[in-house]
C-alpha positions in Angstrom: 0.2 -0.1 -0.3 0.7 3.6 -0.3 0.7 4.7 3.1 4.0 4.2 5.8 3.7 5.1 9.2 6.2 4.2 12.3 8.7 1.2 12.3 6.8 -1.5 10.4 6.7 1.2 7.5 2.7 -0.1 6.7 -0.7 0.1 7.6 -2.2 -3.3 8.3 -5.3 -4.7 5.4 -7.9 -3.7 8.5 -7.0 -0.2 8.0 -9.0 -0.5 4.6 -11.8 -2.5 6.2 -12.3 0.5 8.9 -12.3 2.9 6.0 -15.0 0.9 3.9 -17.7 1.7 6.9 -17.5 5.2 6.6 -20.7 6.5 5.5 -19.9 6.4 2.1 -17.1 4.0 2.3 -14.6 6.5 1.2 -11.3 8.2 2.1 -11.8 9.2 5.9 -8.6 11.4 6.6 -9.2 11.5 10.2 -9.1 7.9 10.6 -5.6 8.0 8.0 -3.9 10.6 10.5 -4.9 8.8 13.6 -2.9 6.2 12.7 -0.5 7.7 11.2 0.7 9.1 14.8 0.8 5.4 15.8 3.9 3.8 16.5 3.5 -0.3 15.2 0.9 -2.4 13.7 -0.2 -3.8 16.9 -1.6 -0.2 17.7 -3.4 0.5 14.3 -4.9 -2.5 14.6 -6.6 -2.1 18.1 -7.8 1.7 17.1 -9.1 0.3 14.0 -10.9 -2.8 15.6 -12.4 0.1 17.7 -13.6 2.5 15.2 -15.0 -0.6 13.4 -16.9 -1.4 16.6 -18.2 2.2 16.6 -19.0 2.5 13.1 -20.8 -1.0 13.3 -22.9 0.3 16.2 -24.4 3.4 14.3 -26.3 1.1 11.9 -29.2 -0.9 11.8 -29.9 -3.2 9.5 -31.9 -1.1 6.9 -29.0 1.6 7.1 -26.1 -1.3 6.5 -27.9 -1.6 3.0 -27.9 1.4 2.6 -24.6 2.1 3.6 -23.6 -0.9 0.7 -25.8 0.7 -1.7 -23.8 4.1 -2.0 -20.7 2.1 -1.2 -21.5 0.3 -4.7 -22.9 3.8 -6.5 -20.0 5.4 -5.2 -17.5 2.6 -7.0 -19.2 1.3 -9.8 -21.7 4.4 -10.8 -19.0 7.1 -12.3 -18.5 6.1 -15.9 -15.5 8.7 -16.4 -13.9 6.5 -13.1 -12.7 9.9 -11.9 -9.8 10.0 -14.9 -9.8 13.6 -14.3 -8.1 13.6 -11.1 -5.1 11.4 -12.6 -4.6 13.5 -15.4 -5.0 17.2 -13.6 -2.4 20.0 -14.5 -2.3 18.4 -17.9 -4.1 21.4 -19.3 -0.6 23.6 -19.0 0.8 21.0 -21.3 -1.5 20.2 -24.0 -4.1 22.1 -25.8 -6.7 19.9 -26.5 -6.9 18.9 -23.1 -9.9 21.4 -22.6 -11.8 18.9 -24.3 -10.8 16.0 -21.4 -10.9 18.2 -18.2 -11.5 21.9 -19.2 -14.6 24.0 -20.2 -15.7 21.9 -23.2 -15.4 18.7 -21.1 -19.1 17.7 -21.4 -19.7 15.7 -23.9 -17.1 13.3 -23.2 -18.4 13.1 -19.3 -21.4 12.4 -20.6 -20.3 10.2 -23.6 -18.8 7.6 -20.8 -21.4 7.6 -18.5 -23.9 6.6 -21.1 -21.5 4.3 -22.4 -21.1 3.0 -18.5 -24.9 2.4 -18.5 -24.8 0.8 -21.5 -22.3 -1.7 -20.4 -23.5 -2.5 -17.1 -27.2 -3.0 -18.5 -25.6 -5.7 -21.0 -23.8 -7.0 -18.1 -26.7 -7.6 -16.0 -28.5 -9.1 -19.3 -25.2 -11.8 -18.8 -25.8 -12.1 -15.7 -29.4 -13.2 -15.4 -29.0 -14.9 -18.9 -26.4 -17.2 -16.9 -28.4 -18.0 -13.4 -31.5 -19.0 -16.0 -30.0 -20.8 -19.0 -26.6 -23.2 -19.3 -23.4 -20.9 -20.4 -20.5 -22.1 -21.5 -17.9 -22.9 -18.5 -15.3 -19.7 -19.1 -17.8 -17.6 -18.3 -18.1 -18.7 -15.0 -14.7 -17.6 -14.2 -15.4 -14.2 -15.4 -18.8 -14.4 -13.4 -16.9 -15.5 -10.3 -14.3 -13.0 -10.6 -17.1 -10.1 -10.9 -19.0 -11.6 -8.2 -16.1 -11.4 -5.9 -15.4 -7.7 -7.1 -18.5 -6.7 -5.8 -18.5 -8.9 -2.7 -14.5 -7.4 -2.3 -16.4 -3.7 -2.1 -18.8 -4.5 0.3 -16.1 -4.6 3.0 -12.8 -2.5 1.2 -12.6 1.4 1.2 -14.0 2.0 -1.9 -13.5 5.7 -4.9 -14.5 5.7 -8.9 -10.9 4.5 -10.0 -11.2 1.2 -8.0 -13.1 0.2 -10.8 -11.1 1.1 -13.5 -9.2 -2.8 -13.3 -12.5 -4.8 -13.8 -13.3 -2.9 -17.4 -12.1 -5.5 -19.2 -14.0 -8.0 -17.6 -17.0 -5.4 -17.3 -16.9 -5.5 -21.3 -16.4 -9.3 -21.6 -20.0 -10.0 -20.2 -21.0 -7.0 -21.8 -20.5 -8.3 -25.0 -21.8 -12.0 -24.4 -24.8 -9.7 -22.7 -25.7 -8.2 -26.3 -25.2 -11.8 -28.1 -27.4 -13.1 -25.9 -30.3 -10.3 -27.2 -29.2 -11.0 -30.9 -29.6 -14.8 -30.3 -33.4 -14.0 -29.3 -33.9 -12.2 -32.6 -31.5 -13.5 -35.2 -32.6 -16.9 -36.6 -31.3 -18.7 -40.2 -34.2 -18.4 -42.4 -32.1 -20.5 -44.9 -30.4 -24.6 -43.8 -26.9 -24.2 -44.2 -24.4 -26.9 -44.5 -21.2 -25.9 -42.4 -17.7 -27.3 -43.6 -15.2 -26.9 -41.5 -14.8 -22.8 -41.2 -16.7 -22.3 -44.5 -20.1 -22.8 -45.0 -22.2 -22.8 -47.8 
């Protein structure tokens, strides 16, 4: 991880689990500041355990479900993956930066959001089809990987850029979802003879 503290030089994993219990599950600067002042991993773990215990006490089953909903919206709901934060300052060096993060970037943001919505709708169609119908075995790996990602971020700290590594999996599932729609409406009007890779 990229946070360092004390003689052991790094935060324990429970630190990010604790941050995942904030109202929206995102970064908590106060917790980071507290842990940076501590000297050992054990002290940080004890502080995080107290933080987690306090956070869980404020939730009821209903509010905790709402918390999970907000967390997932925080990570999966932004089609731009907050890329503008990663290229902040580029406008000083590139004339066309105004179309990426400047005053003329609205179209790009709208495109990113609409494209991400379309991908997720098709992914949902794939998931429903996967559960209801028999699918090819290789799709099980994709399905379980994304299911694991959703489950993992129920516990971990979140931010939109964390969804970036899963774009290729979401795209793959969206393609399969699109194919399932195509298969519903597409059908052969003639009998065909298939020989190898050539259709006569």
